[in-house]
Every structure is written in structure tokens, then in C-alpha cells.
C-alpha positions as CSV (number, residue, x, y, z in Angstrom):
1,M,-10.8,7.1,-11.4
2,G,-11.7,9.1,-8.4
3,L,-14.5,9.7,-6.1
4,E,-17.5,8.5,-8.0
5,N,-20.8,7.2,-6.7
6,N,-19.6,7.5,-3.1
7,C,-16.5,5.3,-3.7
8,I,-12.9,5.8,-4.5
9,S,-11.2,3.8,-7.2
10,I,-7.4,4.0,-7.9
11,P,-5.6,2.0,-10.6
12,F,-2.3,0.3,-9.8
13,H,0.7,1.8,-11.6
14,W,3.7,-0.5,-12.4
15,S,7.1,0.8,-11.5
16,S,9.9,0.4,-14.1
17,S,11.5,-2.3,-12.0
18,V,8.3,-4.4,-12.0
19,W,8.0,-3.9,-15.7
20,A,11.6,-5.0,-16.2
21,V,11.4,-8.1,-13.9
22,T,8.1,-9.1,-15.6
23,I,9.3,-8.7,-19.1
24,V,12.7,-10.3,-18.5
25,T,11.1,-13.3,-16.7
26,L,8.5,-13.8,-19.4
27,V,11.1,-13.7,-22.1
28,F,13.1,-16.3,-20.2
29,I,10.1,-18.5,-19.7
30,A,9.1,-18.2,-23.4
31,G,12.7,-18.9,-24.4
32,G,12.8,-21.9,-22.1
33,A,9.5,-23.2,-23.4
34,F,10.6,-22.9,-27.1
35,Y,13.9,-24.6,-26.3
36,V,12.1,-27.5,-24.5
37,L,9.7,-27.8,-27.5
38,S,12.5,-27.7,-30.0
39,I,14.8,-30.5,-28.7
40,K,14.1,-34.1,-29.6
41,W,13.2,-36.0,-26.4
42,P,13.6,-39.7,-25.9
43,T,10.2,-41.4,-25.5
44,A,11.1,-42.3,-21.9
45,M,11.7,-38.6,-21.1
46,L,8.6,-37.1,-22.7
47,W,7.0,-36.8,-19.2
48,L,9.8,-34.3,-18.3
49,K,9.1,-32.2,-21.4
50,Y,5.4,-32.0,-20.5
51,L,6.1,-31.3,-16.8
52,M,8.4,-28.4,-17.7
53,M,5.8,-26.9,-20.0
54,I,3.2,-27.2,-17.3
55,V,5.5,-25.5,-14.8
56,F,6.1,-22.6,-17.2
57,L,2.4,-22.2,-17.9
58,I,1.4,-22.4,-14.2
59,T,4.0,-19.8,-13.3
60,V,2.6,-17.3,-15.8
61,I,-1.1,-18.1,-15.0
62,I,-0.7,-17.8,-11.2
63,G,1.3,-14.5,-11.6
64,M,-1.5,-13.1,-13.8
65,I,-4.2,-14.2,-11.4
66,Y,-2.8,-12.3,-8.5
67,A,-1.7,-9.2,-10.5
68,P,-3.4,-6.2,-8.9
69,I,-5.3,-3.9,-11.2
70,R,-7.3,-1.5,-9.0
71,L,-7.9,-0.6,-5.4
72,E,-11.4,0.5,-4.5
73,A,-13.2,1.5,-1.3
74,T,-16.8,2.1,-0.5
75,D,-18.7,2.8,2.7
76,K,-18.8,-1.0,3.3
77,K,-15.5,-2.5,2.1
78,I,-12.1,-2.2,0.5
79,T,-11.8,-4.2,-2.7
80,L,-8.6,-5.3,-4.4
81,K,-9.4,-6.0,-8.1
82,M,-7.0,-8.5,-9.7
83,V,-6.9,-9.7,-13.3
84,F,-9.2,-12.7,-12.7
85,S,-10.5,-12.2,-9.2
86,S,-10.9,-9.8,-6.3
87,R,-10.3,-9.7,-2.6
88,E,-12.7,-7.9,-0.3
89,I,-11.9,-6.5,3.2
90,P,-15.0,-5.4,5.1
91,L,-14.6,-2.0,6.7
92,S,-16.1,-3.4,9.9
93,E,-12.9,-5.4,10.3
94,V,-10.5,-2.6,9.5
95,T,-8.8,-1.2,12.6
96,K,-6.2,1.1,11.0
97,V,-5.3,2.5,7.6
98,I,-2.0,4.5,7.4
99,R,0.7,5.4,4.9
100,I,4.0,3.6,5.3
101,S,7.3,4.1,3.6
102,K,9.5,1.7,1.7
103,S,11.8,1.6,4.7
104,D,9.0,-0.1,6.7
105,I,9.2,-3.1,4.4
106,D,12.9,-3.1,3.5
107,S,13.9,-6.0,5.8
108,S,10.9,-8.1,4.7
109,I,11.2,-11.8,3.9
110,R,8.9,-13.2,1.2
111,T,7.4,-16.4,2.7
112,F,5.2,-17.1,-0.4
113,G,4.7,-15.1,-3.5
114,S,6.4,-13.0,-6.1
115,G,9.2,-10.5,-5.6
116,G,8.7,-8.6,-8.8
117,L,7.0,-10.8,-11.4
118,F,3.6,-9.0,-12.0
119,G,4.4,-7.0,-8.8
120,Y,5.4,-7.7,-5.2
121,L,2.6,-10.1,-4.3
122,G,2.0,-12.6,-1.6
123,R,3.0,-13.2,2.1
124,F,5.8,-11.3,3.6
125,K,7.1,-10.7,7.1
126,N,9.5,-8.5,9.0
127,D,10.2,-7.4,12.6
128,K,8.4,-4.1,12.2
129,L,5.1,-5.2,10.6
130,G,5.0,-8.9,11.4
131,S,3.3,-11.1,8.8
132,Y,1.4,-9.3,6.1
133,N,0.0,-9.8,2.6
134,M,1.4,-7.4,0.0
135,Y,-0.1,-6.4,-3.3
136,A,2.2,-3.7,-4.7
137,T,3.3,-2.8,-8.2
138,E,5.7,-0.1,-7.0
139,L,7.2,0.5,-3.6
140,N,6.4,4.1,-3.1
141,N,3.1,5.4,-1.7
142,L,2.4,2.3,0.3
143,V,-0.7,1.9,2.4
144,L,-1.0,-0.4,5.4
145,V,-4.5,-1.7,6.2
146,C,-4.8,-3.5,9.5
147,T,-7.8,-5.7,10.3
148,T,-8.7,-7.5,13.4
149,N,-6.6,-10.5,12.3
150,K,-4.6,-9.6,9.2
151,K,-2.3,-6.9,7.7
152,Y,-2.3,-5.8,4.1
153,V,0.2,-3.5,2.2
154,F,-1.0,-2.0,-1.0
155,S,0.7,0.4,-3.4
156,C,-1.5,3.3,-4.1
157,S,-0.6,6.3,-6.3
158,R,-3.0,8.5,-4.4
159,S,-2.4,7.1,-1.0
160,N,-3.3,10.2,1.0
161,E,-6.7,10.5,-0.7
162,F,-7.4,6.8,-0.3
163,I,-6.4,6.8,3.4
164,E,-8.5,9.9,4.1
165,Y,-11.5,8.4,2.4
166,V,-11.3,5.0,4.2
167,N,-10.7,6.6,7.6
168,L,-13.7,8.9,7.1
169,K,-15.9,5.9,6.2
170,I,-14.7,3.9,9.2
171,K,-15.4,6.9,11.5
172,N,-18.9,7.3,10.0
173,N,-19.7,3.6,10.4
174,N,-18.9,3.6,14.1
């Protein structure tokens, strides 16, 4: 959970609003699925029943795939660990790592992703930051990572420690 083996590893903490949105949405999806399964469908409409079940299932699976678990950094890369995958950002491409506040993302528009189910995940844009990818499970302690061609916003409970570590590694690699 800290500086181990010359890396930093910080778990994502879910805010109460992310927990609430996720639980309420999953309850509605489960309720909708049980309702769809419980009613008697005419044979000609069975395709709709199966389509609805597939949409419910895909919604949950995709949300879980992108749910962030841990943010790590080494002397070579920043790694976002998600439930079933990870995303790596080579430090050689990182141009800036700074802390930002919730007000920096307040006017953002979600162009693709989730606005609370399993976190604030996906593509967003606003006038201040432009287009960026966000992986946040709470909207305090945000970290902006700029690369040569992309911007990322992560929530990080120990943002100052993470930023200091990454900036030190960037400086040492140059």
C-alpha cells in the first residue's frame, strides 16, 4: 500500500455517492431482469426478452471491466489496475502530473462512459481541460496526468504522495 520495491501503489476508495449510484442501479437492473423473466412473453416477442437480458448483463459487465481498483507507478510507467484489465502510461510520454480540484471538472460533459456506476469512468470534456479520460471513484484528491497526446484524471487518496513520486521519477529519467 505504499512505497514498496521502488514503486507506489494506492487503492481507489469509493465515495458514498458512487456506492449509492452503483447499488441503486444494480438493484434496478436486477429488478428489471427478474421482471422480464417473470412475465409470460408471446413466442413472437421472445427476442425482445433475450435482448433485454443481454443489455442488462452487458451493462454490468462493462461497468465492472472498467472499475478502477489501484493506481500504481514505477520508474517506467503509471498503471491503472481495473477489475479485469489494466492500462499503462509510459513515464516517457508523461509531460505533467498535478493535483486538480473538483471545480476543474465541474462543467464537464460525459461523451462516453459512466457518471457514477462503478465510478466516474470514460471520456469527458470541458473548456478548462479539453478532452480527457477519467477513472475516479470519488471526486476529491484528483490527479491530472498529461501525456504527449492524452489527458487522464484519476482519483487518488494520497494524491500529493503520488504526484511527488511520479514527478521525481520523471525528473530522474530525463
